[in-house]
C-alpha positions in Angstrom: -31.6 316.0 119.9 -33.6 318.9 118.7 -34.3 322.1 120.5 -37.0 322.1 123.3 -40.3 323.7 122.5 -41.1 326.5 125.0 -44.4 326.9 126.9 -44.9 330.1 124.9 -44.7 328.2 121.6 -47.1 325.6 122.9 -49.4 328.3 124.2 -49.3 330.0 120.7 -50.2 326.8 118.9 -53.0 326.1 121.4 -54.4 329.6 120.8 -54.3 329.1 117.0 -56.2 325.8 117.5 -58.5 327.6 120.0 -57.6 325.2 122.8 -57.5 326.1 126.5 -54.6 324.5 128.4 -53.5 324.8 132.0 -49.8 325.1 133.0 -49.5 321.3 133.5 -50.9 320.6 130.1 -48.6 323.2 128.5 -45.6 321.5 130.0 -46.8 318.0 129.0 -47.5 319.0 125.4 -44.2 320.9 125.2 -42.4 317.7 126.2 -44.4 315.5 123.7 -44.0 317.9 120.8 -40.2 318.2 121.5 -40.0 314.4 121.5 -41.9 314.2 118.2 -39.7 316.8 116.6 -36.6 315.1 117.8 -37.8 311.8 116.3 -38.5 313.6 112.9 -35.0 315.2 113.1 -33.6 311.6 113.5 -35.6 310.4 110.6 -34.3 313.3 108.5 -30.7 311.9 109.0 -31.5 308.8 107.1 -30.4 308.7 103.4 -33.5 308.0 101.3 -32.1 309.3 98.0 -32.4 305.8 96.4 -35.8 305.0 97.8 -38.9 305.6 95.6 -41.8 307.3 97.3 -44.7 305.0 98.2 -48.2 305.2 99.5 -48.0 301.9 101.4 -45.2 300.1 103.1 -46.0 296.8 101.4 -47.0 296.3 97.8 -50.8 296.7 97.4 -52.0 295.0 94.3 -55.7 294.9 93.6 -56.8 291.5 92.2 -58.9 292.3 89.2 -61.2 289.7 87.6 -62.9 289.7 84.3 -66.4 291.0 84.3 -68.7 288.1 83.4 -72.3 288.3 82.8 -74.2 286.2 85.3 -77.7 285.2 86.2 -79.7 288.0 87.9 -81.9 287.6 90.9 -85.7 287.3 90.3 -87.9 290.1 91.6 -89.1 287.8 94.4 -85.5 287.0 95.5 -84.6 290.6 95.4 -87.6 291.8 97.5 -88.0 288.8 99.9 -86.3 290.7 102.8 -87.8 294.1 102.0 -89.6 295.5 105.1 -92.2 297.0 102.8 -92.8 296.7 99.1 -95.2 297.9 96.4 -95.4 295.6 93.4 -91.9 295.0 92.1 -90.4 298.0 94.1 -89.1 298.7 97.6 -91.5 301.0 99.4 -89.8 303.8 101.3 -91.1 306.8 103.3 -92.0 309.8 101.3 -89.3 312.5 101.8 -90.5 315.2 99.4 -94.0 316.6 99.7 
């Protein structure tokens, strides 16, 4: 098990993060942080020299497909659900004067 984190260390980290904590919170966070560091120390004991670094636990392959030209929507199909339109365009509120 790793070393216990003191209240002063928790207080220092809280001050750096600009967090206010009462004594009860300092004690609770001290226990939680000590547990986390203990777990990390346990993980550091595992031999990972033969394991390649990965971004995901499981293989993530992106299924690519060939780009194929297809039929486009007509102007009417494209604009049929537009709340407002002007000719062949979507009408939107003016944002620049």
